[in-house]
C-alpha positions in Angstrom: -104.0 37.7 87.1 -100.2 37.5 87.0 -98.2 36.5 90.0 -94.5 37.4 90.7 -92.4 35.0 92.6 -88.8 35.5 93.6 -86.5 32.6 94.4 -82.9 32.7 95.6 -80.7 29.6 95.2 -77.1 28.6 94.6 -75.7 25.6 92.8 -75.9 23.4 96.0 -79.7 23.8 95.8 -80.2 23.5 92.0 -82.3 20.3 92.4 -84.6 22.0 94.8 -84.9 25.0 92.6 -85.8 22.8 89.6 -88.5 21.0 91.6 -89.8 24.3 92.8 -90.0 25.8 89.3 -91.8 22.8 88.0 -94.3 23.0 90.8 -94.9 26.7 90.4 -95.4 26.5 86.6 -97.6 23.5 86.9 -99.9 25.0 89.5 -99.6 28.7 88.5 -98.9 28.7 84.8 -99.1 32.5 84.4 -96.6 33.2 87.2 -93.5 35.4 86.5 -90.6 33.9 88.4 -87.3 35.6 89.1 -84.4 33.3 90.1 -81.6 35.1 92.0 -78.3 33.2 92.0 -74.6 33.6 92.1 -73.2 30.4 90.6 -75.8 28.5 88.6 -74.4 27.7 85.1 -76.1 28.9 82.0 -76.3 25.2 80.8 -78.7 24.5 83.7 -81.0 27.2 82.4 -80.8 25.7 78.9 -81.7 22.2 80.3 -84.6 23.6 82.4 -86.0 25.4 79.4 -86.1 22.0 77.6 -87.8 20.3 80.5 -90.4 23.0 80.9 -91.0 23.6 77.2 -94.5 22.2 77.2 -95.5 24.4 80.1 -94.2 27.7 78.5 -92.4 29.1 81.6 -91.9 32.8 82.2 -88.8 33.3 84.4 -85.8 35.6 84.6 -82.3 34.7 85.7 -81.0 37.3 88.0 -77.2 36.8 88.5 -76.0 38.3 91.7 -72.3 39.2 92.3 -71.2 39.1 95.9 -71.4 36.9 98.9 -74.9 37.4 100.2 -78.5 37.9 99.1 
């Protein structure tokens, strides 16, 4: 069974988003995660891919333009 999870975060909550992603992929390895954000840098996604390489994460970056989610 696949699970879909949607998270919304901005750069101020990047540490919490990282912790949440690690927890999700550790406990629900087949989850599909969508991370909606407005200002998280692409470098962060490169780093999180390296940290989660052994887990084989499945997530999508959804860049939002505007002032609200």
